Phi, psi and omega in degrees: 000132181292129182271174186298322181296318179295319177297319180298315180295321179293319180295324182296336179259018170101011181278102184292326178295320178296320178297317179298319178292325181292316187271333187313312183296344184261347193296315183298317181288328175293320177297318178297320177299315179296324177295317178302321180290323194250339179072014183218130177295319180295315179294325178297320177299317180295318180294322178295318179299316177298322179299315181296318180295317180290325177294316179298314183284342184253014183301325181296334180274353178276112188259008177065015175287332170248171178287157176301321179302311181298319180297316180294319179293327176297314179297315182295320180297315181288328173297319179294319179298322178295323179290322180300324180296338189259353185211161181290159178292155178271137182224170169256159183306329180294340177264358184261325182192177182287166177300148184265162174277120184291348179274354182254138178305139188273010168072207187255153176288155172266114188274347179293157188278074178241357188263138170301141178250153177284157181239127183293130176303325183296341181260007180291332177072021184278324184294328181271359184277172178271005182288146175283171183303318181294319180293321178296322177299314179294324178295322177294321177305317187284358178252353181305153183303318181299318180287317180301320179288319181295321178305323185292342180271355177275145168306149190306314183288326173298318178301313180296317180299312182300315183291316180296317184283308189272326182270315185264348176077024176292148173284167177300322180293315179298319179294317179299318179296319182295325186253005182056051177236177173262154177303325179296316180291329175296313180298320179295316179296323180295318178298316179294321179295318178302314182298317181291319181294318182300333179282347187245344183246152178296157178293332180248126182286162175297323181299320178294317179296314183292323179293326177293325178290319185088151186300318185294310181295321180298315180297322178297318180295314181295321178296319177297319178299312182297318180296317180296320179298314181294330180275358186061032182270084183299318181300320180292320177297311184295328179296340180273355186266156168284162181300327183258023183301155178233150175228126178234158185215057179303137017270010173283131183284339182292141175213163190229143182238133176095152185297319182295315180296318180295318179299316179299315179295314181301319181292328185278335180225282193296327182250023171292155185284000174283347187247150175237133184238150163228135183239140175242146176288142173207192179214139180216137177055035180070016183235155176294146182209161173229146177260122183262127177248133185251136183294132179242111183299320183295321179276343188055045181202165174272125181258153178300136181228310188206146172253114187259113179262132184254132176246132188250149164234110189059234183265002183249157181272123180261343179207133171249115178248104185261097179281107181274074187227072182301336180293344180273351184305316178300327180292337177269004182070026184264150180298152178289334177197165176235144172262172177303322182293327180284332186294000000 
């Protein structure tokens, strides 16, 4: 088997196949890293592409004093930082404005690129990685919606320091080298980032909650949710929620807090009897999710409508995040449409 050093030498003299073999094992995790930095799957793709181009053109400058992994993450981090300078941070509706009145029409979507996007579990690249089970678990924690949203509220360099140190396990010196900082300033930035993150994320991670439920019980709960949604059974959906549950629907800025408000909204639009739904199980941001397909009379098929990510507190759903982003369905490996027979 060709080792990394041989591939590196071949790539340095222009062997593109060797470069692809050299970089290939890192691509999925680099894309996930860029997503943590940017909060957008599309932006992560752009940052990854820039990373690959810069790595290819900069191979002669890689002197093997650090690992190839560290070198690639350094390039990806700085590519992400350059992108952050050019566009607004990504947020969820709860960070954009107050809860809406469910009796009032929820208006038009905001089409500008300010919304956090979901990330497909299938693209995390953890199963094929060399990480052990505990490390893979920690990697999933750092992709959860609460963390992905909280990262976006950190100043860019604090965000980079936190991810490099706590998620990727870089030393203070490696982080300082990657970001052209001093180890002292890295430690200071990390402390500030920890304080800010702790104020925005729950004390118990989703991974801990989901592991406590177990795969079998979790699947039963998600299946009950999907069945109730397809039946337009608002009471059954609401019965699965916590009293303080929230529902958001980016790119629509309106969101709803509490079981009564959510029930009123569900009855007035998504679960009104004018609509027909089919839901498929999927996974996003290390959390259970369902893909919602809405019946289209003209196509005589169910078309992609929303990816609904569920956040749990114990056995109940504390947040429904319905990403109305049908263009992302192919990235989740989901069908372009469903027929009645498929439903």
